[in-house]
C-alpha positions in Angstrom: 61.2 94.6 111.2 64.5 95.1 113.7 66.5 91.5 112.5 69.5 91.8 111.9 71.0 90.5 108.4 72.8 87.9 107.8 76.5 87.4 106.1 75.3 87.1 102.6 73.1 90.1 102.8 75.6 92.9 104.0 78.3 91.1 100.9 75.6 92.3 98.5 75.1 95.9 100.6 78.5 96.5 101.0 79.0 95.5 97.0 75.8 98.1 96.1 76.8 100.7 98.5 77.5 103.9 96.9 81.1 104.6 97.9 81.2 108.2 100.3 84.0 110.5 98.4 83.3 114.0 99.7 86.9 115.3 100.9 85.5 116.8 103.8 82.8 113.8 105.3 85.2 111.5 104.9 87.9 113.3 107.1 85.1 113.7 109.7 84.4 110.1 109.9 87.7 109.6 109.9 88.2 111.9 112.6 85.2 109.8 114.4 86.5 106.4 113.5 90.3 107.7 115.3 88.5 108.4 118.4 86.5 105.9 119.2 89.4 103.2 117.8 91.5 105.0 120.1 89.0 105.0 123.4 88.4 101.4 122.7 92.3 100.0 122.2 93.3 99.1 125.4 95.3 95.7 125.2 97.7 97.6 122.8 101.1 95.5 124.1 99.1 92.2 122.7 99.8 93.6 118.8 103.5 92.1 118.2 103.4 92.8 115.0 101.1 95.7 112.6 97.3 94.3 111.8 96.0 95.6 108.5 92.3 95.9 108.3 89.8 97.5 105.6 86.4 99.1 107.0 83.3 99.4 106.0 81.8 102.6 107.6 78.0 104.5 107.4 77.7 108.0 107.0 76.6 108.2 110.6 80.3 107.0 111.7 78.9 103.3 112.3 81.4 100.4 111.6 79.8 97.8 110.0 82.3 95.8 108.6 86.0 95.1 108.3 87.7 92.6 106.7 92.2 91.7 107.3 94.3 93.1 104.5 98.0 92.7 103.6 98.4 89.2 105.3 96.5 90.0 108.9 95.6 86.8 110.0 91.7 86.3 111.1 92.2 85.1 114.5 94.5 88.6 115.7 91.7 90.2 115.6 90.5 89.5 118.8 93.7 91.9 119.8 91.7 94.6 118.1 89.0 96.3 119.4 87.1 95.9 116.6 84.3 93.0 117.2 83.0 95.0 120.3 82.4 98.3 118.0 81.5 96.9 114.9 77.6 97.0 114.3 75.2 94.8 112.2 72.7 96.3 110.3 68.8 95.6 110.2 66.3 95.0 107.8 65.5 98.6 108.8 68.4 100.3 108.5 69.7 98.5 105.4 66.2 99.1 103.6 67.0 103.0 104.1 70.2 102.3 101.6 73.2 102.9 103.5 76.3 104.7 101.7 79.7 103.6 102.9 83.0 104.9 103.2 86.5 103.1 103.1 89.6 103.2 105.6 92.5 101.5 106.3 93.2 100.8 109.4 96.5 99.7 111.3 96.5 98.6 114.3 100.7 99.2 114.6 102.9 97.1 116.7 104.1 100.1 118.5 100.6 100.9 119.7 99.9 103.7 117.6 96.7 104.0 115.4 96.8 104.6 111.5 93.9 105.5 109.4 93.8 106.9 106.1 91.3 106.7 103.6 91.0 103.8 101.6 91.3 105.2 97.9 92.5 108.5 99.7 91.3 111.8 99.7 89.2 113.0 96.5 90.0 117.0 97.0 90.8 119.0 100.0 88.8 118.7 103.2 87.0 121.7 104.8 86.0 121.8 108.7 82.6 122.6 107.3 80.6 125.8 108.2 82.7 128.4 110.0 82.2 131.1 112.5 84.3 133.9 110.4 83.3 137.4 111.9 86.6 138.4 113.7 85.3 140.0 116.7 82.9 137.1 117.6 86.3 135.1 117.2 88.2 137.1 119.5 85.2 136.8 122.1 85.4 133.2 121.9 89.1 132.9 122.1 89.0 134.5 125.0 86.5 132.5 126.8 87.6 129.2 125.5 91.5 129.9 127.0 88.9 130.7 130.7 86.7 127.6 130.0 89.5 125.1 129.5 91.8 126.8 132.5 88.8 126.3 134.4 88.5 122.8 133.6 92.3 121.9 134.3 93.2 120.0 137.2 95.0 122.8 139.3 98.6 119.7 139.6 98.3 119.0 135.8 101.7 118.7 133.9 102.7 117.2 130.5 106.1 115.7 129.4 106.3 117.4 126.2 103.8 120.1 124.3 100.3 119.0 123.1 98.3 120.7 120.4 95.3 120.6 118.9 92.9 122.2 116.7 89.6 122.9 118.0 86.1 123.4 116.6 83.8 125.5 118.6 80.0 126.7 118.8 79.0 130.2 119.1 77.9 128.7 123.1 81.8 127.6 123.4 81.0 124.1 123.0 83.8 121.5 121.2 82.0 119.8 118.2 84.9 118.7 116.3 88.5 118.2 117.3 91.9 116.4 116.0 95.4 116.2 118.1 97.8 117.8 115.9 100.9 115.9 117.5 101.9 112.3 119.0 102.0 113.7 122.2 98.6 115.4 121.9 97.0 111.5 121.2 99.0 110.1 123.9 97.2 112.0 126.5 94.5 113.6 125.7 92.6 111.5 128.8 95.3 114.1 130.7 93.3 117.0 129.2 89.4 118.8 129.9 88.8 118.0 125.5 86.8 114.8 125.8 85.1 115.7 128.3 84.2 119.4 126.9 83.7 117.1 124.0 79.8 117.8 122.6 79.0 116.9 119.0 75.6 117.3 118.9 75.6 121.1 119.9 75.9 121.6 116.5 73.8 119.1 115.1 76.2 116.2 114.5 75.1 113.1 115.0 71.2 113.8 114.3 69.5 110.0 112.9 70.3 109.6 109.4 72.8 112.9 109.2 76.4 112.8 108.3 78.9 113.9 110.7 79.5 117.3 109.0 78.4 120.2 111.2 75.0 121.7 110.6 76.3 124.9 112.9 79.2 126.8 112.3 82.4 126.6 114.4 84.7 128.7 115.2 88.1 126.9 114.8 91.1 127.2 117.2 94.7 126.2 118.0 95.1 124.7 121.3 98.4 124.3 122.6 98.9 123.0 126.4 102.9 124.1 127.1 104.7 121.8 129.4 105.0 123.5 132.1 101.1 124.0 132.4 100.6 127.3 130.4 97.3 127.4 127.8 97.7 128.7 124.5 94.6 129.3 122.1 94.8 131.3 118.9 92.4 131.3 115.9 93.2 128.9 113.3 93.9 131.2 110.7 95.0 134.3 112.9 92.3 137.2 113.8 93.8 140.7 113.7 
């Protein structure tokens, strides 16, 4: 059946769900959550004091529950994108027994999103399977820079340097990315990165799967300089 479960059933499911603790899986979920919330949070100036929530997220990145914490009033939720992004599981999805990751999310009064695993990370996360062949990385480095420059609007300029970590497939598709400074979060929409972002190219987000890439990714640092220059270098350095 495709019937949505009622709130009491959901509470039971959350109480008995296995918690996702693998640090790499939690880290990929966190990045996915940040992108989704940053995209959807439009009325930032309406938030005049920090609003904190505890979110329950399934292994495919769906938010299935949230609750206010740290004294956040119930009615403040309408100032956040949480109601529109939360999906109520159906009887069928629950029959497949969900694993849940818990996150602390704060919509701050200065318009910045803070996200962390509710119980911290249990170990060091990595970036999933990686391309390590040096000549392949050199080739991808050159081609990635060309592709980004090609897609960058001619007259674009940035108020400051924007720095990202970018994971790409052998076919030059961006399957994972992460802003490395606040400017990179604020101005990502003016870069070609969101348009180039195709997690499915690495098998991320397949039905019933977690968000860790199924294909190895080459890891690069991409910097959009305020003067318009684009710099790309292998994250681990290639001699």
